[in-house]
C-alpha positions as CSV (number, residue, x, y, z in Angstrom):
1,M,-0.7,8.9,-10.7
2,V,2.5,10.7,-9.5
3,D,0.5,12.1,-6.6
4,K,-0.7,8.7,-5.6
5,I,2.9,7.3,-5.8
6,T,4.1,10.1,-3.7
7,Q,1.3,9.6,-1.1
8,L,2.0,5.9,-0.8
9,A,5.8,6.5,-0.5
10,S,5.0,8.9,2.4
11,V,3.0,6.1,4.2
12,F,4.9,3.0,3.4
13,A,8.5,2.2,4.2
14,I,9.3,2.0,0.5
15,D,11.4,4.5,-1.3
16,I,10.8,5.6,-4.9
17,C,14.1,5.5,-6.7
18,A,12.8,6.1,-10.2
19,Y,9.6,5.9,-12.2
20,A,8.3,6.3,-15.7
21,I,4.6,6.7,-16.6
22,M,3.7,5.8,-20.1
23,G,0.3,6.1,-21.8
24,N,-0.8,2.6,-20.9
25,H,1.7,1.3,-18.4
26,Y,4.3,2.4,-15.8
27,Y,7.6,1.4,-14.4
28,L,8.8,1.8,-10.8
29,V,12.2,1.3,-9.2
30,L,11.5,0.8,-5.5
31,R,13.6,0.2,-2.4
32,V,12.1,-1.6,0.6
33,N,13.2,0.1,3.8
34,K,12.4,-2.5,6.4
35,H,14.7,-0.9,8.9
36,Q,12.7,2.3,8.8
37,A,9.4,0.5,9.5
38,Q,11.0,-1.3,12.4
39,Q,12.0,2.1,13.9
40,W,8.4,3.4,14.0
41,D,6.6,3.2,17.3
42,S,3.2,1.5,17.4
43,R,1.3,4.8,17.3
44,E,3.1,5.9,14.1
45,V,2.5,2.5,12.4
46,A,-1.3,2.7,13.2
47,L,-1.6,6.3,12.1
48,R,0.2,5.5,8.8
49,W,-2.0,2.5,8.1
50,M,-5.1,4.4,8.9
51,Q,-4.2,7.0,6.2
52,L,-5.1,4.3,3.7
53,F,-7.4,1.8,5.4
54,K,-10.0,1.8,8.1
55,G,-8.6,1.1,11.5
56,H,-9.9,-1.3,14.0
57,P,-12.0,-0.5,17.2
58,L,-9.4,-2.0,19.5
59,V,-6.6,0.0,17.9
60,D,-8.8,3.1,18.1
61,R,-9.2,2.5,21.8
62,Y,-5.5,1.9,22.2
63,L,-4.6,5.2,20.4
64,S,-7.1,7.2,22.4
65,D,-5.6,6.0,25.7
66,V,-8.9,4.7,26.9
67,K,-8.5,2.3,29.7
68,T,-8.3,-1.2,28.1
69,T,-7.7,-4.7,29.4
70,Q,-4.4,-6.3,28.8
71,A,-6.0,-8.7,26.4
72,E,-7.4,-5.8,24.3
73,K,-4.0,-4.0,24.4
74,D,-2.2,-7.2,23.3
75,K,-4.7,-7.7,20.4
76,A,-4.3,-4.1,19.3
77,L,-0.5,-4.4,19.3
78,E,-0.8,-7.7,17.4
79,L,-2.9,-5.9,14.7
80,I,-0.4,-3.0,14.6
81,E,2.5,-5.4,14.1
82,K,0.6,-7.0,11.2
83,W,0.2,-3.5,9.7
84,R,3.9,-2.7,10.2
85,N,4.8,-5.8,8.2
86,R,2.5,-4.7,5.4
87,L,3.9,-1.2,5.3
88,F,7.2,-2.6,3.9
89,E,5.7,-5.3,1.6
90,L,5.9,-4.5,-2.1
91,G,2.6,-6.4,-2.7
92,W,0.7,-4.1,-0.4
93,F,2.2,-1.0,-2.0
94,M,1.4,-2.2,-5.5
95,R,-2.1,-3.3,-4.4
96,C,-2.8,0.3,-3.2
97,L,-1.4,1.8,-6.4
98,N,-3.1,-0.6,-8.8
99,E,-6.5,-0.2,-7.0
100,H,-6.1,3.6,-7.5
101,V,-5.4,3.0,-11.2
102,A,-8.4,0.7,-11.6
103,V,-10.8,3.2,-9.9
104,Q,-9.5,6.0,-12.1
105,A,-9.7,3.9,-15.3
106,N,-13.3,2.8,-14.4
107,K,-14.2,6.4,-13.8
108,E,-12.8,7.5,-17.1
109,D,-14.5,4.7,-19.0
110,N,-17.7,5.2,-17.0
111,C,-18.0,1.6,-16.0
112,K,-17.8,-0.6,-13.0
113,G,-16.1,-3.9,-12.1
114,R,-12.6,-5.2,-12.0
115,F,-9.9,-3.7,-14.0
116,Y,-7.5,-6.2,-15.7
117,S,-4.2,-5.5,-17.3
118,L,-3.2,-8.1,-19.7
119,P,0.5,-8.8,-20.2
120,S,1.9,-8.2,-23.6
121,L,2.8,-11.4,-25.5
122,E,6.2,-11.6,-27.0
123,L,6.2,-14.2,-29.8
124,P,9.5,-15.6,-31.0
125,L,10.6,-14.8,-34.5
126,R,10.6,-17.8,-36.9
127,A,13.2,-18.2,-39.6
128,S,11.6,-18.6,-43.0
């Protein structure tokens, strides 16, 4: 799990300030670094995104410097901007991490399907 957190931090513009991994849950203290993501050029954004997800044919063409129409280039840049925004969103970071946890848990339990984590219930104490 630490390796996955480290990998995601190297791709996303999210800093890991602290973490604790327990037997059945974990805690993260994260810092979103939007400024860092805004400093990346389009190529870097695309290459970071494609470390985690499949790219897109238009972006592949854009990165390979194949001659493209202006419309293709514009669409590629539009996709890259969408990816840039995702690379500093906590939801996308947590999605990647939790998917990894689910896959590992299913592998350990030798099962398939969705992995659900149920929140603990805290019941108020009653005075007798």
